N, CA, C and O atoms as a GROMACS GRO file, in nm:
protein
  468
    1MET      N    1   5.721   9.380   4.857
    1MET     CA    2   5.844   9.304   4.856
    1MET      C    3   5.927   9.336   4.732
    1MET      O    4   6.048   9.353   4.742
    2ALA      N    5   5.863   9.345   4.617
    2ALA     CA    6   5.935   9.375   4.493
    2ALA      C    7   5.988   9.519   4.494
    2ALA      O    8   6.094   9.547   4.438
    3GLU      N    9   5.913   9.609   4.557
    3GLU     CA   10   5.957   9.748   4.563
    3GLU      C   11   6.084   9.762   4.647
    3GLU      O   12   6.172   9.842   4.615
    4GLU      N   13   6.094   9.684   4.755
    4GLU     CA   14   6.213   9.689   4.839
    4GLU      C   15   6.335   9.640   4.763
    4GLU      O   16   6.444   9.696   4.779
    5GLU      N   17   6.320   9.537   4.681
    5GLU     CA   18   6.431   9.485   4.602
    5GLU      C   19   6.476   9.588   4.498
    5GLU      O   20   6.596   9.603   4.474
    6GLN      N   21   6.381   9.658   4.438
    6GLN     CA   22   6.417   9.759   4.339
    6GLN      C   23   6.490   9.875   4.405
    6GLN      O   24   6.583   9.930   4.346
    7GLU      N   25   6.448   9.915   4.526
    7GLU     CA   26   6.514  10.023   4.597
    7GLU      C   27   6.656   9.984   4.636
    7GLU      O   28   6.748  10.067   4.628
    8SER      N   29   6.677   9.858   4.677
    8SER     CA   30   6.810   9.816   4.716
    8SER      C   31   6.904   9.809   4.596
    8SER      O   32   7.023   9.834   4.610
    9LYS      N   33   6.853   9.777   4.478
    9LYS     CA   34   6.934   9.774   4.357
    9LYS      C   35   6.961   9.915   4.306
    9LYS      O   36   7.061   9.939   4.238
   10LYS      N   37   6.871  10.007   4.336
   10LYS     CA   38   6.881  10.144   4.286
   10LYS      C   39   7.004  10.215   4.341
   10LYS      O   40   7.074  10.283   4.265
   11GLY      N   41   7.033  10.202   4.468
   11GLY     CA   42   7.149  10.266   4.527
   11GLY      C   43   7.117  10.405   4.578
   11GLY      O   44   7.005  10.454   4.566
   12PHE      N   45   7.217  10.467   4.634
   12PHE     CA   46   7.206  10.600   4.691
   12PHE      C   47   7.255  10.702   4.590
   12PHE      O   48   7.364  10.688   4.534
   13ARG      N   49   7.174  10.805   4.565
   13ARG     CA   50   7.212  10.909   4.470
   13ARG      C   51   7.250  11.036   4.546
   13ARG      O   52   7.171  11.089   4.623
   14LEU      N   53   7.371  11.082   4.524
   14LEU     CA   54   7.422  11.202   4.588
   14LEU      C   55   7.386  11.322   4.501
   14LEU      O   56   7.424  11.328   4.384
   15LEU      N   57   7.313  11.417   4.559
   15LEU     CA   58   7.266  11.536   4.490
   15LEU      C   59   7.180  11.502   4.368
   15LEU      O   60   7.163  11.586   4.279
   16GLY      N   61   7.127  11.382   4.364
   16GLY     CA   62   7.038  11.342   4.255
   16GLY      C   63   7.108  11.311   4.124
   16GLY      O   64   7.040  11.278   4.027
   17ILE      N   65   7.242  11.319   4.118
   17ILE     CA   66   7.310  11.295   3.992
   17ILE      C   67   7.413  11.183   3.999
   17ILE      O   68   7.435  11.115   3.899
   18LEU      N   69   7.475  11.162   4.113
   18LEU     CA   70   7.583  11.064   4.124
   18LEU      C   71   7.533  10.942   4.199
   18LEU      O   72   7.502  10.950   4.318
   19ASP      N   73   7.524  10.829   4.130
   19ASP     CA   74   7.483  10.705   4.193
   19ASP      C   75   7.605  10.646   4.265
   19ASP      O   76   7.693  10.588   4.202
   20VAL      N   77   7.609  10.663   4.395
   20VAL     CA   78   7.726  10.627   4.474
   20VAL      C   79   7.750  10.477   4.472
   20VAL      O   80   7.865  10.433   4.475
   21LYS      N   81   7.645  10.398   4.468
   21LYS     CA   82   7.661  10.253   4.475
   21LYS      C   83   7.721  10.196   4.347
   21LYS      O   84   7.802  10.104   4.352
   22ASN      N   85   7.683  10.249   4.233
   22ASN     CA   86   7.725  10.190   4.106
   22ASN      C   87   7.841  10.262   4.040
   22ASN      O   88   7.893  10.212   3.940
   23THR      N   89   7.883  10.375   4.090
   23THR     CA   90   7.995  10.448   4.031
   23THR      C   91   8.123  10.404   4.102
   23THR      O   92   8.132  10.414   4.224
   24PRO      N   93   8.222  10.355   4.027
   24PRO     CA   94   8.345  10.311   4.091
   24PRO      C   95   8.414  10.426   4.164
   24PRO      O   96   8.421  10.538   4.113
   25CYS      N   97   8.462  10.399   4.281
   25CYS     CA   98   8.540  10.492   4.365
   25CYS      C   99   8.455  10.603   4.428
   25CYS      O  100   8.509  10.681   4.508
   26ALA      N  101   8.328  10.615   4.398
   26ALA     CA  102   8.249  10.727   4.448
   26ALA      C  103   8.229  10.719   4.599
   26ALA      O  104   8.241  10.820   4.668
   27ARG      N  105   8.199  10.602   4.650
   27ARG     CA  106   8.172  10.588   4.793
   27ARG      C  107   8.295  10.625   4.875
   27ARG      O  108   8.286  10.703   4.970
   28GLU      N  109   8.410  10.569   4.838
   28GLU     CA  110   8.533  10.597   4.912
   28GLU      C  111   8.570  10.745   4.901
   28GLU      O  112   8.615  10.805   4.999
   29ALA      N  113   8.550  10.803   4.783
   29ALA     CA  114   8.585  10.944   4.765
   29ALA      C  115   8.497  11.034   4.852
   29ALA      O  116   8.548  11.129   4.912
   30VAL      N  117   8.369  11.005   4.860
   30VAL     CA  118   8.279  11.088   4.942
   30VAL      C  119   8.313  11.072   5.091
   30VAL      O  120   8.310  11.169   5.166
   31LEU      N  121   8.346  10.951   5.132
   31LEU     CA  122   8.384  10.930   5.272
   31LEU      C  123   8.516  11.001   5.305
   31LEU      O  124   8.529  11.061   5.411
   32HIS      N  125   8.612  10.993   5.215
   32HIS     CA  126   8.738  11.066   5.238
   32HIS      C  127   8.712  11.216   5.240
   32HIS      O  128   8.771  11.288   5.321
   33GLY      N  129   8.625  11.263   5.152
   33GLY     CA  130   8.592  11.405   5.148
   33GLY      C  131   8.527  11.452   5.276
   33GLY      O  132   8.556  11.561   5.325
   34ALA      N  133   8.439  11.371   5.331
   34ALA     CA  134   8.373  11.407   5.458
   34ALA      C  135   8.476  11.418   5.570
   34ALA      O  136   8.471  11.510   5.652
   35GLY      N  137   8.567  11.324   5.574
   35GLY     CA  138   8.672  11.330   5.676
   35GLY      C  139   8.763  11.451   5.657
   35GLY      O  140   8.801  11.517   5.754
   36GLY      N  141   8.796  11.480   5.533
   36GLY     CA  142   8.879  11.598   5.504
   36GLY      C  143   8.808  11.727   5.541
   36GLY      O  144   8.871  11.821   5.590
   37ALA      N  145   8.677  11.733   5.517
   37ALA     CA  146   8.599  11.852   5.550
   37ALA      C  147   8.594  11.874   5.700
   37ALA      O  148   8.615  11.986   5.747
   38VAL      N  149   8.568  11.769   5.774
   38VAL     CA  150   8.562  11.781   5.920
   38VAL      C  151   8.699  11.822   5.974
   38VAL      O  152   8.709  11.910   6.060
   39GLY      N  153   8.803  11.758   5.923
   39GLY     CA  154   8.938  11.790   5.971
   39GLY      C  155   8.977  11.933   5.940
   39GLY      O  156   9.024  12.005   6.028
   40ALA      N  157   8.958  11.975   5.815
   40ALA     CA  158   8.999  12.110   5.776
   40ALA      C  159   8.916  12.216   5.848
   40ALA      O  160   8.972  12.314   5.898
   41GLY      N  161   8.785  12.198   5.854
   41GLY     CA  162   8.699  12.295   5.921
   41GLY      C  163   8.727  12.304   6.069
   41GLY      O  164   8.730  12.414   6.125
   42LEU      N  165   8.747  12.191   6.134
   42LEU     CA  166   8.773  12.190   6.278
   42LEU      C  167   8.907  12.255   6.311
   42LEU      O  168   8.916  12.334   6.405
   43ILE      N  169   9.008  12.222   6.235
   43ILE     CA  170   9.140  12.283   6.261
   43ILE      C  171   9.135  12.434   6.238
   43ILE      O  172   9.192  12.510   6.316
   44HIS      N  173   9.066  12.476   6.132
   44HIS     CA  174   9.056  12.619   6.106
   44HIS      C  175   8.977  12.689   6.217
   44HIS      O  176   9.012  12.799   6.259
   45PHE      N  177   8.870  12.626   6.263
   45PHE     CA  178   8.790  12.687   6.371
   45PHE      C  179   8.870  12.697   6.500
   45PHE      O  180   8.863  12.798   6.569
   46LEU      N  181   8.944  12.592   6.532
   46LEU     CA  182   9.022  12.594   6.656
   46LEU      C  183   9.135  12.698   6.652
   46LEU      O  184   9.175  12.750   6.756
   47THR      N  185   9.184  12.728   6.533
   47THR     CA  186   9.292  12.826   6.526
   47THR      C  187   9.241  12.969   6.514
   47THR      O  188   9.307  13.062   6.562
   48THR      N  189   9.123  12.990   6.451
   48THR     CA  190   9.076  13.127   6.426
   48THR      C  191   8.948  13.164   6.499
   48THR      O  192   8.921  13.283   6.519
   49SER      N  193   8.867  13.068   6.538
   49SER     CA  194   8.736  13.088   6.603
   49SER      C  195   8.638  13.164   6.513
   49SER      O  196   8.549  13.233   6.563
   50ARG      N  197   8.654  13.154   6.385
   50ARG     CA  198   8.561  13.217   6.291
   50ARG      C  199   8.475  13.108   6.229
   50ARG      O  200   8.524  13.023   6.154
   51VAL      N  201   8.346  13.111   6.260
   51VAL     CA  202   8.257  13.002   6.222
   51VAL      C  203   8.234  12.999   6.072
   51VAL      O  204   8.251  12.895   6.008
   52ARG      N  205   8.195  13.112   6.014
   52ARG     CA  206   8.161  13.113   5.871
   52ARG      C  207   8.282  13.076   5.785
   52ARG      O  208   8.270  12.997   5.692
   53ARG      N  209   8.396  13.133   5.816
   53ARG     CA  210   8.517  13.103   5.739
   53ARG      C  211   8.557  12.956   5.756
   53ARG      O  212   8.607  12.894   5.663
   54SER      N  213   8.535  12.902   5.876
   54SER     CA  214   8.567  12.762   5.901
   54SER      C  215   8.478  12.671   5.817
   54SER      O  216   8.522  12.567   5.767
   55PHE      N  217   8.351  12.710   5.803
   55PHE     CA  218   8.261  12.633   5.717
   55PHE      C  219   8.311  12.637   5.572
   55PHE      O  220   8.310  12.534   5.504
   56ASP      N  221   8.352  12.753   5.526
   56ASP     CA  222   8.403  12.766   5.390
   56ASP      C  223   8.529  12.680   5.370
   56ASP      O  224   8.544  12.615   5.267
   57VAL      N  225   8.617  12.682   5.467
   57VAL     CA  226   8.738  12.600   5.459
   57VAL      C  227   8.701  12.453   5.460
   57VAL      O  228   8.760  12.374   5.387
   58GLY      N  229   8.604  12.416   5.543
   58GLY     CA  230   8.560  12.276   5.547
   58GLY      C  231   8.499  12.233   5.415
   58GLY      O  232   8.524  12.121   5.369
   59PHE      N  233   8.420  12.320   5.354
   59PHE     CA  234   8.360  12.287   5.225
   59PHE      C  235   8.468  12.274   5.118
   59PHE      O  236   8.463  12.182   5.035
   60ALA      N  237   8.564  12.364   5.119
   60ALA     CA  238   8.675  12.355   5.023
   60ALA      C  239   8.755  12.227   5.047
   60ALA      O  240   8.799  12.162   4.953
   61GLY      N  241   8.774  12.193   5.174
   61GLY     CA  242   8.843  12.069   5.207
   61GLY      C  243   8.767  11.947   5.156
   61GLY      O  244   8.828  11.851   5.109
   62PHE      N  245   8.635  11.952   5.166
   62PHE     CA  246   8.553  11.842   5.114
   62PHE      C  247   8.572  11.827   4.963
   62PHE      O  248   8.592  11.716   4.913
   63MET      N  249   8.565  11.939   4.892
   63MET     CA  250   8.576  11.933   4.747
   63MET      C  251   8.714  11.884   4.703
   63MET      O  252   8.726  11.797   4.617
   64VAL      N  253   8.818  11.940   4.764
   64VAL     CA  254   8.955  11.902   4.724
   64VAL      C  255   8.983  11.756   4.758
   64VAL      O  256   9.038  11.683   4.676
   65THR      N  257   8.946  11.714   4.878
   65THR     CA  258   8.972  11.577   4.920
   65THR      C  259   8.890  11.478   4.838
   65THR      O  260   8.942  11.374   4.798
   66THR      N  261   8.764  11.509   4.812
   66THR     CA  262   8.679  11.419   4.733
   66THR      C  263   8.734  11.405   4.592
   66THR      O  264   8.750  11.293   4.543
   67LEU      N  265   8.762  11.516   4.527
   67LEU     CA  266   8.812  11.509   4.390
   67LEU      C  267   8.949  11.442   4.383
   67LEU      O  268   8.974  11.362   4.293
   68GLY      N  269   9.036  11.475   4.476
   68GLY     CA  270   9.168  11.413   4.477
   68GLY      C  271   9.160  11.263   4.497
   68GLY      O  272   9.228  11.187   4.428
   69SER      N  273   9.078  11.220   4.592
   69SER     CA  274   9.062  11.078   4.618
   69SER      C  275   8.998  11.007   4.500
   69SER      O  276   9.038  10.895   4.466
   70TRP      N  277   8.900  11.069   4.437
   70TRP     CA  278   8.831  11.008   4.323
   70TRP      C  279   8.926  10.992   4.204
   70TRP      O  280   8.931  10.885   4.142
   71PHE      N  281   9.001  11.098   4.172
   71PHE     CA  282   9.094  11.088   4.059
   71PHE      C  283   9.203  10.986   4.086
   71PHE      O  284   9.239  10.909   3.996
   72TYR      N  285   9.256  10.982   4.206
   72TYR     CA  286   9.359  10.886   4.242
   72TYR      C  287   9.307  10.743   4.224
   72TYR      O  288   9.376  10.658   4.167
   73CYS      N  289   9.187  10.718   4.273
   73CYS     CA  290   9.128  10.584   4.263
   73CYS      C  291   9.100  10.547   4.117
   73CYS      O  292   9.127  10.434   4.076
   74ARG      N  293   9.048  10.641   4.039
   74ARG     CA  294   9.017  10.614   3.899
   74ARG      C  295   9.143  10.586   3.818
   74ARG      O  296   9.143  10.498   3.732
   75ILE      N  297   9.250  10.661   3.844
   75ILE     CA  298   9.376  10.637   3.773
   75ILE      C  299   9.431  10.500   3.808
   75ILE      O  300   9.478  10.428   3.719
   76ASN      N  301   9.426  10.461   3.936
   76ASN     CA  302   9.472  10.328   3.975
   76ASN      C  303   9.388  10.219   3.911
   76ASN      O  304   9.441  10.115   3.871
   77ASN      N  305   9.256  10.240   3.902
   77ASN     CA  306   9.170  10.142   3.837
   77ASN      C  307   9.203  10.129   3.689
   77ASN      O  308   9.202  10.018   3.634
   78ALA      N  309   9.233  10.240   3.623
   78ALA     CA  310   9.269  10.236   3.481
   78ALA      C  311   9.400  10.160   3.462
   78ALA      O  312   9.412  10.080   3.369
   79LYS      N  313   9.498  10.184   3.548
   79LYS     CA  314   9.625  10.111   3.540
   79LYS      C  315   9.603   9.962   3.560
   79LYS      O  316   9.662   9.879   3.491
   80LEU      N  317   9.517   9.927   3.655
   80LEU     CA  318   9.488   9.787   3.683
   80LEU      C  319   9.421   9.720   3.563
   80LEU      O  320   9.453   9.606   3.530
   81ARG      N  321   9.328   9.791   3.498
   81ARG     CA  322   9.263   9.735   3.379
   81ARG      C  323   9.362   9.713   3.265
   81ARG      O  324   9.352   9.614   3.193
   82VAL      N  325   9.458   9.806   3.248
   82VAL     CA  326   9.558   9.789   3.144
   82VAL      C  327   9.645   9.667   3.174
   82VAL      O  328   9.674   9.589   3.084
   83GLN      N  329   9.686   9.650   3.298
   83GLN     CA  330   9.765   9.533   3.337
   83GLN      C  331   9.687   9.404   3.315
   83GLN      O  332   9.743   9.305   3.266
   84GLN      N  333   9.559   9.404   3.352
   84GLN     CA  334   9.478   9.284   3.331
   84GLN      C  335   9.465   9.250   3.183
   84GLN      O  336   9.470   9.134   3.145
   85ARG      N  337   9.448   9.353   3.100
   85ARG     CA  338   9.437   9.331   2.956
   85ARG      C  339   9.566   9.272   2.901
   85ARG      O  340   9.563   9.181   2.817
   86MET      N  341   9.681   9.323   2.947
   86MET     CA  342   9.810   9.270   2.900
   86MET      C  343   9.828   9.125   2.943
   86MET      O  344   9.875   9.042   2.865
   87ILE      N  345   9.790   9.093   3.065
   87ILE     CA  346   9.802   8.955   3.114
   87ILE      C  347   9.710   8.863   3.036
   87ILE      O  348   9.750   8.752   3.000
   88GLN      N  349   9.587   8.906   3.008
   88GLN     CA  350   9.494   8.824   2.931
   88GLN      C  351   9.546   8.797   2.791
   88GLN      O  352   9.536   8.685   2.741
   89GLU      N  353   9.604   8.899   2.727
   89GLU     CA  354   9.661   8.879   2.593
   89GLU      C  355   9.778   8.784   2.598
   89GLU      O  356   9.794   8.699   2.510
   90GLY      N  357   9.862   8.796   2.702
   90GLY     CA  358   9.975   8.706   2.717
   90GLY      C  359   9.931   8.562   2.737
   90GLY      O  360   9.990   8.471   2.679
   91ILE      N  361   9.828   8.541   2.818
   91ILE     CA  362   9.777   8.405   2.840
   91ILE      C  363   9.717   8.350   2.710
   91ILE      O  364   9.738   8.233   2.676
   92LYS      N  365   9.644   8.435   2.639
   92LYS     CA  366   9.584   8.391   2.513
   92LYS      C  367   9.693   8.353   2.412
   92LYS      O  368   9.681   8.252   2.343
   93ASN      N  369   9.799   8.434   2.403
   93ASN     CA  370   9.908   8.403   2.311
   93ASN      C  371   9.982   8.277   2.353
   93ASN      O  372  10.024   8.199   2.267
   94LYS      N  373  10.000   8.257   2.482
   94LYS     CA  374  10.068   8.136   2.529
   94LYS      C  375   9.990   8.013   2.491
   94LYS      O  376  10.047   7.914   2.445
   95VAL      N  377   9.859   8.018   2.510
   95VAL     CA  378   9.775   7.903   2.475
   95VAL      C  379   9.777   7.880   2.324
   95VAL      O  380   9.780   7.766   2.279
   96MET      N  381   9.775   7.988   2.247
   96MET     CA  382   9.769   7.976   2.102
   96MET      C  383   9.901   7.923   2.045
   96MET      O  384   9.899   7.840   1.954
   97TYR      N  385  10.015   7.970   2.095
   97TYR     CA  386  10.144   7.935   2.036
   97TYR      C  387  10.215   7.820   2.108
   97TYR      O  388  10.323   7.781   2.065
   98GLU      N  389  10.157   7.767   2.213
   98GLU     CA  390  10.223   7.664   2.291
   98GLU      C  391  10.246   7.539   2.205
   98GLU      O  392  10.153   7.486   2.145
   99GLY      N  393  10.371   7.494   2.201
   99GLY     CA  394  10.406   7.372   2.127
   99GLY      C  395  10.430   7.395   1.979
   99GLY      O  396  10.464   7.300   1.909
  100SER      N  397  10.414   7.517   1.930
  100SER     CA  398  10.436   7.543   1.788
  100SER      C  399  10.576   7.599   1.767
  100SER      O  400  10.651   7.623   1.862
  101VAL      N  401  10.611   7.619   1.642
  101VAL     CA  402  10.741   7.676   1.608
  101VAL      C  403  10.751   7.821   1.657
  101VAL      O  404  10.860   7.868   1.687
  102LEU      N  405  10.639   7.890   1.665
  102LEU     CA  406  10.637   8.030   1.705
  102LEU      C  407  10.635   8.050   1.856
  102LEU      O  408  10.624   8.164   1.903
  103ASP      N  409  10.645   7.942   1.932
  103ASP     CA  410  10.641   7.952   2.078
  103ASP      C  411  10.759   8.035   2.128
  103ASP      O  412  10.874   7.995   2.109
  104PRO      N  413  10.733   8.152   2.192
  104PRO     CA  414  10.844   8.237   2.237
  104PRO      C  415  10.922   8.177   2.354
  104PRO      O  416  11.035   8.220   2.379
  105THR      N  417  10.867   8.081   2.424
  105THR     CA  418  10.940   8.021   2.536
  105THR      C  419  11.037   7.913   2.487
  105THR      O  420  11.131   7.878   2.558
  106LYS      N  421  11.014   7.862   2.366
  106LYS     CA  422  11.105   7.762   2.308
  106LYS      C  423  11.217   7.836   2.237
  106LYS      O  424  11.193   7.904   2.138
  107ARG      N  425  11.336   7.823   2.287
  107ARG     CA  426  11.449   7.890   2.225
  107ARG      C  427  11.532   7.785   2.152
  107ARG      O  428  11.548   7.672   2.200
  108PRO      N  429  11.584   7.822   2.037
  108PRO     CA  430  11.670   7.725   1.966
  108PRO      C  431  11.797   7.700   2.047
  108PRO      O  432  11.836   7.781   2.131
  109ALA      N  433  11.859   7.588   2.021
  109ALA     CA  434  11.980   7.550   2.095
  109ALA      C  435  12.086   7.656   2.076
  109ALA      O  436  12.106   7.708   1.966
  110ALA      N  437  12.153   7.689   2.183
  110ALA     CA  438  12.254   7.795   2.179
  110ALA      C  439  12.375   7.747   2.099
  110ALA      O  440  12.429   7.640   2.125
  111GLU      N  441  12.417   7.827   2.003
  111GLU     CA  442  12.533   7.792   1.922
  111GLU      C  443  12.657   7.848   1.991
  111GLU      O  444  12.652   7.952   2.056
  112THR      N  445  12.766   7.777   1.974
  112THR     CA  446  12.890   7.828   2.031
  112THR      C  447  12.947   7.934   1.938
  112THR      O  448  12.950   7.916   1.817
  113PRO      N  449  12.992   8.044   1.996
  113PRO     CA  450  13.047   8.151   1.910
  113PRO      C  451  13.177   8.106   1.843
  113PRO      O  452  13.252   8.027   1.900
  114PRO      N  453  13.202   8.157   1.722
  114PRO     CA  454  13.325   8.116   1.653
  114PRO      C  455  13.449   8.162   1.729
  114PRO      O  456  13.452   8.270   1.786
  115GLY      N  457  13.549   8.077   1.728
  115GLY     CA  458  13.674   8.111   1.797
  115GLY      C  459  13.675   8.066   1.942
  115GLY      O  460  13.778   8.077   2.008
  116ALA      N  461  13.566   8.015   1.993
  116ALA     CA  462  13.563   7.968   2.132
  116ALA      C  463  13.600   7.821   2.133
  116ALA      O  464  13.558   7.746   2.045
  117SER      N  465  13.678   7.781   2.230
  117SER     CA  466  13.722   7.641   2.236
  117SER      C  467  13.638   7.564   2.332
  117SER      O  468  13.658   7.445   2.351
   0.00000   0.00000   0.00000
């Protein structure tokens, strides 16, 4: 029973180096890559009828699609983390300065410009 729980926490390792379960964006990238490989290889085979070259095109499609999807996902995650950090700092500052003289939401009364009636 304990061994089954350890295996479920361990996750799936792709090629023995990439833990797909615990690496962000890895699962989606591999799935997109598989779809890209099938699509590219099949289209190339249907147009040329060359099996070996179609396999090569499919493998290249897998690599390009997987890497492209992974980088896209990682960049979006990094942007999201930066936005979350900015929001957390803003909330912290609001709580800290709320009701004080330094409160940025409290604006002094607007003065009338000179010469205006």
